[in-house]
C-alpha positions in Angstrom: 0.0 -0.1 0.0 1.4 3.3 -0.9 0.7 6.3 0.9 -0.6 9.2 -0.2 2.0 12.3 0.1 0.4 15.7 0.2 1.9 19.1 0.4 1.4 21.3 3.8 -1.1 23.6 1.8 -3.4 20.6 0.5 -3.1 19.0 3.8 -4.5 22.3 5.1 -7.2 22.8 2.9 -8.1 18.9 3.1 -7.6 17.9 6.6 -11.4 16.2 6.8 -10.7 14.3 3.7 -7.1 13.1 4.5 -8.2 11.9 8.0 -11.2 10.0 5.9 -8.4 8.1 4.4 -6.8 7.5 7.6 -10.1 6.3 9.0 -9.6 3.9 6.1 -6.4 2.7 7.0 -4.4 4.2 4.8 -1.3 6.7 5.3 -0.4 10.3 4.6 2.8 12.1 3.9 2.8 15.6 4.8 5.5 16.9 2.7 7.1 20.8 2.2 8.4 21.0 -1.5 9.4 17.2 -2.3 11.0 16.7 1.5 8.5 14.5 3.9 8.2 16.5 7.1 4.9 14.1 8.9 2.9 10.9 8.3 -0.5 10.7 9.1 -1.2 7.1 10.1 -4.2 5.1 11.7 -3.8 4.3 15.4 -3.8 1.1 16.8 -7.0 -0.5 17.7 -8.4 -0.7 21.0 -9.2 -4.6 22.2 -13.1 -3.1 22.4 -13.2 -2.5 18.8 -10.5 -4.3 17.1 -11.6 -6.4 14.3 -10.2 -10.2 14.3 -7.3 -10.8 11.6 -7.0 -14.5 11.0 -3.0 -15.3 11.2 -1.7 -17.1 8.2 0.3 -20.4 8.9 3.7 -20.0 7.2 3.2 -16.1 6.4 6.6 -15.5 7.7 8.4 -18.7 6.2 12.1 -17.5 5.3 12.0 -14.0 7.2 12.9 -15.8 10.8 15.2 -17.7 11.8 17.0 -19.1 14.9 20.8 -20.0 15.6 21.2 -23.9 16.4 22.6 -22.8 19.7 20.0 -20.2 20.8 19.5 -22.4 24.2 23.2 -23.7 24.4 24.4 -22.2 27.9 26.1 -18.9 28.1 29.6 -18.4 29.2 31.0 -18.2 32.7 32.6 -14.6 31.7 29.1 -13.2 30.7 28.0 -14.2 34.3 31.2 -13.0 35.5 31.3 -9.4 33.9 34.5 -10.4 32.6 35.8 -8.5 29.2 37.9 -11.8 28.0 35.1 -13.9 26.3 
């Protein structure tokens, strides 16, 4: 989803419309000339009004890895505060 980019002047004139886009889940970038200055983005929903989005099995496959020795004991130097590891 690409964010909509508007100038400061456009943001001032069309704030209501931009907030309607944000309410739909879109992001709006406010720029001065070609330099982005701010981003309007939806706030995270609270638990009371959050709609359930099912998790997709395997969605992050290949993006996450765990070292083979992630549960290996830490060396004594770690616990004793020695700089010589």
